[in-house]
C-alpha positions in Angstrom: -19.3 2.2 19.8 -18.6 4.4 22.8 -18.1 8.1 22.1 -16.9 10.9 24.2 -18.4 14.4 24.5 -16.8 15.7 21.3 -18.3 12.8 19.3 -15.0 11.0 18.8 -15.0 7.3 19.4 -12.4 5.6 21.6 -11.3 3.6 18.6 -10.6 6.8 16.7 -8.4 7.9 19.6 -6.5 4.7 19.5 -5.9 5.1 15.8 -4.7 8.7 16.3 -2.1 7.3 18.8 -1.0 4.7 16.3 -0.8 7.2 13.5 1.7 9.3 15.6 4.4 6.8 14.5 5.9 7.1 11.1 9.1 6.3 9.2 11.0 9.2 10.7 9.6 8.7 14.2 9.5 4.9 15.0 10.2 5.4 18.7 8.1 7.9 20.8 7.6 8.6 24.4 4.1 9.0 25.9 4.5 12.7 25.8 5.6 12.7 22.2 2.6 10.5 21.3 0.3 12.9 23.0 1.8 15.9 21.2 1.8 14.2 17.8 -1.8 12.9 18.1 -3.4 15.8 19.8 -4.8 13.5 22.5 -4.4 14.9 26.1 -1.5 13.3 28.0 -3.7 11.7 30.7 -5.9 10.0 28.0 -2.8 9.1 26.0 -1.3 7.3 28.9 -4.4 5.3 29.6 -4.8 4.3 25.9 -1.2 3.5 25.5 -1.5 1.0 28.4 -4.4 -0.6 26.5 -2.5 -0.8 23.2 0.5 -2.3 24.9 -1.7 -4.9 26.6 -3.1 -5.9 23.2 0.3 -6.0 21.6 -0.4 -3.1 19.2 2.3 -1.1 20.9 5.5 -2.3 22.6 7.2 -0.6 25.5 11.0 -0.5 25.4 13.4 -0.4 28.4 14.1 3.4 27.8 10.3 4.1 28.3 9.8 4.8 24.6 7.2 2.9 22.5 7.1 1.4 19.0 4.4 -0.2 16.9 3.8 -3.7 18.0 4.3 -6.9 16.1 0.6 -7.7 16.6 -0.1 -5.1 13.9 2.0 -7.0 11.5 0.3 -10.3 12.5 -3.1 -8.8 11.7 -2.0 -7.2 8.5 -0.6 -10.5 7.3 -4.0 -12.0 7.3 -5.5 -9.6 4.8 -6.0 -10.7 1.2 -5.2 -7.1 0.1 -1.9 -5.3 0.0 0.3 -8.0 1.6 -1.1 -10.7 -0.7 -0.5 -8.7 -3.9 3.0 -7.8 -2.7 3.9 -11.5 -2.4 2.6 -12.3 -5.8 4.1 -9.3 -7.5 7.6 -9.6 -6.0 9.2 -11.8 -8.6 7.9 -9.6 -11.4 8.8 -6.4 -9.6 12.3 -7.8 -9.2 12.4 -8.6 -13.0 11.4 -5.0 -13.8 14.1 -3.7 -11.5 16.7 -5.9 -13.0 15.8 -4.8 -16.5 15.4 -1.1 -15.8 17.5 -0.5 -12.7 16.8 2.6 -10.6 13.6 2.2 -8.6 10.7 -0.3 -9.1 7.7 0.0 -6.9 4.2 -1.4 -6.2 1.4 0.8 -4.8 -2.3 0.3 -3.8 -5.1 2.7 -3.3 -5.7 3.8 0.3 -8.1 6.7 0.8 -6.8 9.6 -1.2 -3.3 8.3 -1.3 -1.2 5.7 -2.9 0.3 3.3 -0.3 3.7 1.9 -1.3 3.6 -1.8 -0.4 7.0 -2.8 -2.0 10.0 -1.1 -3.6 13.3 -2.3 -4.9 16.1 0.3 -5.5 19.6 0.5 -6.7 22.1 2.2 -4.4 23.0 4.9 -6.9 19.5 5.4 -8.3 17.9 8.8 -8.9 15.9 10.6 -6.2 12.7 8.8 -5.2 10.4 10.0 -2.4 8.7 6.7 -1.8 9.3 4.4 1.2 7.7 1.0 1.8 4.7 1.7 4.0 4.8 5.4 3.0 2.0 7.4 1.3 1.8 10.0 -1.4 -1.3 11.9 -2.7 -2.8 10.2 -5.7 -2.4 13.2 -7.9 1.3 13.5 -7.2 2.8 10.3 -8.7 2.6 8.0 -11.7 1.4 5.1 -9.5 -1.2 7.3 -7.9 -2.5 8.6 -11.3 -2.9 5.1 -12.6 -4.9 4.1 -9.5 -7.0 7.3 -9.6 -7.7 6.9 -13.4 -8.9 3.3 -12.8 -10.8 3.9 -9.5 -14.4 2.8 -9.4 -15.2 5.7 -7.0 -16.1 8.7 -9.2 -16.1 11.0 -6.2 -12.3 10.6 -5.5 -11.3 13.5 -7.8 -13.8 15.8 -6.1 -12.6 14.9 -2.7 -9.0 15.5 -3.8 -9.9 18.9 -5.1 -11.7 19.9 -1.9 -8.8 18.8 0.1 -6.5 20.8 -2.1 -3.8 20.0 -4.7 -0.4 21.0 -3.6 2.2 20.5 -6.4 5.7 19.5 -5.3 7.5 21.0 -8.3 6.7 23.5 -11.1 6.1 20.5 -13.4 3.5 18.9 -11.2 -0.3 19.0 -11.6 -1.6 22.3 -10.3 -5.4 22.2 -10.4 -8.7 20.3 -11.1 -8.8 20.9 -14.9 -5.2 19.7 -15.3 -5.8 16.7 -13.1 -9.0 15.6 -15.0 -7.3 16.1 -18.3 -4.3 14.0 -17.1 -6.6 11.2 -15.9 -8.4 11.1 -19.3 -5.0 10.7 -21.0 -3.8 8.0 -18.5 -7.1 6.0 -19.1 -6.6 6.3 -22.9 -2.9 5.4 -22.9 -3.0 2.6 -20.2 0.0 4.1 -18.4 1.0 7.3 -16.6 4.2 9.4 -16.9 5.1 12.1 -14.5 8.3 13.9 -15.6 9.6 16.0 -12.7 6.4 16.0 -10.7 8.0 14.8 -7.5 11.6 15.9 -8.1 13.1 17.7 -11.1 15.6 14.9 -11.7 13.1 12.1 -11.6 10.4 10.7 -13.9 7.8 8.2 -12.8 6.2 5.7 -15.2 3.5 3.3 -14.1 0.9 0.9 -15.4 -2.2 -0.8 -13.8 -2.0 -4.3 -12.3 -5.3 -6.1 -12.8 -7.0 -9.2 -11.5 -8.3 -12.0 -13.6 -11.6 -10.3 -14.0 -10.1 -7.0 -15.0 -10.5 -5.3 -11.6 -7.7 -2.9 -10.6 -5.5 -4.4 -7.9 -2.5 -2.2 -7.8 -0.1 0.0 -9.8 3.4 -1.0 -10.7 5.9 1.7 -11.7 9.5 2.8 -11.9 11.3 6.0 -11.1 14.1 6.8 -13.5 16.2 9.8 -14.5 14.1 12.6 -16.1 16.2 12.5 -19.2 13.5 12.7 -21.8 14.3 9.2 -23.2 11.5 7.4 -24.9 9.1 5.7 -22.4 7.9 3.0 -24.7 10.5 0.3 -23.7 9.9 0.8 -20.0 6.1 0.8 -20.5 6.4 -2.5 -22.4 8.5 -4.0 -19.6 5.9 -2.9 -17.0 3.0 -4.1 -19.0 4.7 -7.5 -19.5 5.3 -7.8 -15.7 1.7 -6.7 -14.9 0.3 -9.4 -17.3 2.4 -12.0 -15.5 1.0 -10.9 -12.1 -2.6 -11.1 -13.6 -1.9 -14.6 -14.6 -0.4 -15.5 -11.2 -3.6 -14.1 -9.6 -5.7 -16.2 -11.9 -3.7 -19.4 -11.1 -4.0 -18.7 -7.4 -7.7 -18.1 -7.6 -8.2 -21.5 -9.3 -6.0 -23.3 -6.8 -8.7 -24.0 -4.2 -7.7 -27.4 -2.6 -11.0 -28.1 -0.8 -14.5 -27.0 -1.7 -15.5 -26.8 2.0 -13.1 -23.8 2.5 -13.0 -21.8 -0.7 -10.0 -19.6 -1.1 -11.8 -16.3 -1.5 -9.3 -13.5 -1.7 -6.7 -16.1 -2.3 -3.6 -13.8 -2.5 -3.3 -14.2 1.3 -2.1 -17.7 0.5 0.6 -16.7 -2.0 4.0 -18.3 -1.5 2.4 -21.4 0.0 2.8 -24.7 -2.0 -0.4 -26.6 -2.8 0.7 -29.5 -0.6 1.2 -27.1 2.3 -2.1 -25.3 1.6 -4.0 -28.6 1.7 -2.3 -29.5 5.0 -3.3 -26.1 6.4 -6.9 -26.5 5.3 -7.0 -29.8 7.2 -5.6 -28.2 10.3 -8.2 -25.4 10.0 -11.0 -28.0 9.7 -9.7 -29.7 12.9 -9.8 -26.3 14.7 -13.4 -25.8 13.5 -14.4 -29.2 14.8 -12.7 -28.5 18.1 -10.1 -31.3 17.7 -7.2 -28.8 17.9 -6.7 -25.8 20.1 -6.6 -22.5 18.2 -3.9 -20.2 19.4 
């Protein structure tokens, strides 16, 4: 991969430009992209042109840019976060209907928990999570569940080196407290974070596992920090997580054609078996050159 004189690849610069956009800044000018990314303006302009050409950015009539729909198209093909979101949605909805407030689903992404879905009541307690938003693993109940179940033993060390920055006086403040909390989460099978993100809010989360026991995601709620017993909510979350595990098992076993095994099958969630069989046939025609692939 081509690299410039400071050792940074062109791809890395493209990603820096894309990362300039966030929930609060969905529309940016070329100058704003340059300022947010730290890439010189002349280079930014050239890379922006390339990103627009590939559909990763879209230029609007007022000369601002937004993330392109091509990014969504590519993301929709992953058997990761989007697949688990589709499978979990009915059970996340059931949790929300029973608990009210906020129900959310998160996956591990680097040193953060990435929120892939959330359902909220209009008058719910304060919640700092947005769909597509990130939060440090140590800061939330979803994050602690993911961190406690992570296979990578170096994650805690990386977090400590990066720094732990508590959001409230109740939040985890250092390595010793973080490690003790993770041992408790692993033993309990759930995480509770009273007042860690906001004094009025309490997060409660459980792991969502695949059929083989591997950790897929974390499902949690944010409710008032009232001190009420967490047992009923944990029971509800664990009930929903078990249903998701079963849905994953059903989907993994739903391969309609041995020639094209459905590895990472969650990408096909929400597709009926008849439709899936038809799609497999179309794919085979494409592979044989009988149908153009657009």
